[in-house]
C-alpha positions in Angstrom: -11.3 -14.8 -80.5 -12.8 -18.3 -80.7 -12.0 -20.6 -77.8 -11.5 -24.3 -78.3 -13.0 -27.1 -76.2 -10.1 -29.3 -75.2 -8.4 -28.7 -72.0 -5.5 -27.3 -73.7 -3.7 -24.7 -75.3 -0.7 -24.3 -77.5 2.8 -25.2 -76.2 3.5 -21.5 -75.7 0.3 -20.8 -73.8 -1.5 -22.7 -71.1 -4.9 -24.4 -70.7 -8.4 -23.7 -71.8 -11.1 -26.4 -71.9 -11.7 -26.9 -75.6 -15.0 -28.0 -77.0 -13.7 -28.1 -80.5 -12.4 -24.8 -81.9 -9.2 -22.9 -82.2 -7.2 -22.6 -79.0 -7.1 -19.3 -77.1 -3.8 -18.5 -75.6 -3.0 -17.3 -72.2 0.0 -17.6 -69.8 -2.2 -18.1 -66.8 -4.0 -21.4 -67.3 -6.5 -20.7 -69.9 -9.1 -18.6 -68.1 -10.5 -15.6 -69.8 -12.5 -12.6 -68.6 -13.4 -11.1 -72.0 -15.7 -13.5 -73.8 -15.5 -12.4 -77.4 -16.6 -15.8 -78.6 -19.3 -16.7 -81.2 -21.6 -19.6 -80.2 -21.5 -22.4 -82.8 -25.0 -23.5 -82.0 -26.5 -20.1 -82.0 -29.4 -18.9 -80.1 -30.5 -17.8 -76.8 -33.7 -19.7 -76.5 -35.0 -22.8 -74.9 -34.8 -25.4 -77.6 -34.9 -29.1 -77.0 -32.2 -30.5 -79.3 -29.0 -30.0 -77.3 -28.3 -33.7 -77.2 -28.2 -36.4 -74.6 -25.4 -37.3 -72.2 -23.6 -40.5 -73.1 -22.7 -43.1 -70.5 -22.7 -41.2 -67.2 -25.8 -38.9 -66.8 -24.9 -38.3 -63.2 -21.8 -36.3 -64.0 -22.5 -32.7 -63.0 -20.1 -31.4 -65.6 -21.8 -33.1 -68.5 -25.2 -32.5 -67.1 -24.4 -28.8 -67.0 -23.2 -28.8 -70.6 -26.3 -30.7 -71.8 -28.6 -28.3 -69.9 -26.7 -25.3 -71.4 -27.0 -26.7 -74.9 -30.7 -27.4 -74.5 -31.4 -24.0 -72.9 -29.4 -22.2 -75.6 -30.6 -24.3 -78.6 -27.1 -25.4 -79.4 -28.0 -28.1 -81.9 -25.3 -28.2 -84.6 -23.2 -31.3 -85.4 -20.3 -29.6 -83.6 -22.4 -29.1 -80.5 -23.6 -32.7 -80.5 -20.1 -34.0 -80.9 -18.9 -31.7 -78.1 -21.5 -33.3 -75.8 -20.6 -36.8 -77.0 -17.0 -36.4 -75.8 -17.9 -34.7 -72.5 -17.4 -37.8 -70.4 -13.8 -38.1 -71.5 -13.2 -34.4 -70.9 -14.8 -34.7 -67.5 -12.6 -37.6 -66.6 -9.5 -35.4 -67.2 -10.6 -32.5 -65.0 -10.8 -32.3 -61.2 -14.0 -32.6 -59.2 -13.6 -28.9 -58.3 -13.8 -28.0 -62.0 -16.9 -30.2 -62.5 -18.7 -28.7 -59.6 -17.8 -25.1 -60.5 -18.8 -25.5 -64.1 -22.1 -27.0 -63.0 -22.8 -24.0 -60.8 -21.5 -21.4 -63.2 -23.3 -22.9 -66.2 -26.7 -22.0 -64.8 -26.0 -18.3 -65.3 -24.1 -18.7 -68.6 -24.8 -16.4 -71.5 -26.2 -18.2 -74.5 -24.4 -15.9 -76.9 -21.2 -17.7 -75.9 -20.3 -21.4 -76.0 -20.1 -23.6 -72.9 -16.3 -23.4 -73.0 -16.6 -19.8 -71.9 -18.2 -21.0 -68.7 -15.3 -23.4 -68.0 -12.5 -21.0 -68.9 -14.3 -17.9 -67.4 -13.8 -15.9 -64.3 -16.7 -17.6 -62.5 -15.0 -21.0 -62.5 -11.5 -19.5 -61.8 -12.9 -17.7 -58.8 -14.5 -20.9 -57.4 -11.3 -22.8 -57.9 -9.6 -20.4 -55.5 -11.7 -21.9 -52.7 -11.0 -25.5 -53.8 -8.8 -27.7 -51.5 -6.0 -29.3 -53.6 -6.0 -33.1 -53.6 -3.0 -35.0 -52.4 -2.0 -35.6 -56.0 -2.2 -31.9 -56.8 -0.3 -31.0 -53.6 2.5 -33.3 -54.6 2.9 -31.4 -57.8 3.3 -28.2 -55.9 5.9 -29.7 -53.6 7.9 -31.2 -56.4 7.6 -28.1 -58.5 9.0 -26.0 -55.7 11.8 -28.4 -55.0 12.8 -28.3 -58.7 12.2 -24.7 -59.7 12.2 -22.5 -56.6 13.9 -24.3 -53.7 15.0 -21.1 -52.0 11.5 -19.7 -51.5 10.0 -21.0 -48.3 6.5 -20.1 -49.2 6.6 -21.5 -52.7 4.2 -24.4 -52.1 1.7 -22.3 -50.2 1.6 -19.8 -53.0 1.5 -22.3 -55.8 -2.3 -22.4 -56.0 -3.0 -18.7 -55.1 -3.3 -15.8 -57.4 -6.5 -16.5 -59.2 -6.2 -16.8 -63.0 -2.5 -16.0 -62.6 -1.7 -18.9 -60.2 1.2 -21.1 -61.2 -0.8 -24.1 -60.1 -4.0 -23.3 -61.8 -3.6 -25.9 -64.5 -2.9 -28.5 -61.7 -6.2 -27.5 -60.0 -8.0 -28.0 -63.3 -6.5 -31.5 -63.7 -7.8 -34.8 -62.4 -5.5 -36.7 -60.1 -4.4 -39.0 -62.9 -3.5 -36.0 -65.1 -1.9 -34.3 -62.1 0.3 -37.3 -61.7 1.4 -37.0 -65.4 2.2 -33.3 -64.8 4.2 -34.2 -61.7 6.3 -36.8 -63.3 7.0 -35.0 -66.6 6.8 -31.3 -65.7 7.8 -30.7 -62.1 11.4 -31.2 -62.8 14.5 -29.0 -62.8 15.2 -27.1 -66.0 19.0 -27.0 -66.2 20.6 -23.7 -65.2 17.8 -21.5 -66.6 16.8 -20.2 -63.2 13.4 -19.9 -61.5 11.6 -17.9 -64.3 12.8 -20.3 -67.0 11.8 -23.3 -64.9 8.4 -21.9 -64.3 7.8 -21.2 -68.0 8.9 -24.7 -68.9 6.6 -26.1 -66.2 3.5 -24.1 -67.5 4.2 -25.2 -71.1 4.6 -28.8 -70.1 1.5 -28.8 -68.0 -0.6 -27.4 -70.8 0.7 -30.2 -73.1 -0.3 -32.8 -70.6 -3.8 -31.3 -70.2 -4.1 -31.2 -74.0 -3.0 -34.8 -74.4 -5.7 -35.9 -72.0 -8.5 -34.4 -74.1 -10.3 -35.8 -77.2 -11.2 -33.6 -80.1 -14.8 -32.9 -81.2 -15.4 -33.6 -84.8 -17.5 -31.4 -87.1 -16.4 -28.1 -85.6 -14.4 -27.0 -88.6 -11.5 -25.6 -86.8 -10.1 -28.3 -84.5 
């Protein structure tokens, strides 16, 4: 299954950082363990045409993507466009994601696109050690008040559980995007109960993440 490169998913699924392909679907926040993705730029060699980072060369996330594309000879128009929109994508994700992707990208398999680094088990595992920001913690507090007020440990458990964590999409999000998720998604869902409220929250959070991402042109299946 191809994975797209916008931090996104469908309304029925949840996130996955998309670099310009069809969205993979997952109910957990978009992280995959199974690869199965074909590299648009091909190759496993050390070419030199992966592109240059626009605007903010100090960004570890975009630096990691540029290094990956250079090392893996990812030189198609799609690859170049994915790199061109990297600063906007980076701005929508948390510092924890940027740092984790930079670390995990060094060992990434060239047979798969950079998105598999971002949505893979390596980044998900590192996020479990991330300390939520104040904005992210507020989402947990407001979600629990709206969806699960009777569970005393709700907020503490919100970010736990690895790829199955309710708050994984919030850990992925920048503080600005987390604020959007908080205001639009961490709200009561009528009388549907905790499960329905959680499902609505996950779908809403994925839409907010998707809305924050640009789309790479030239990839054929955006």
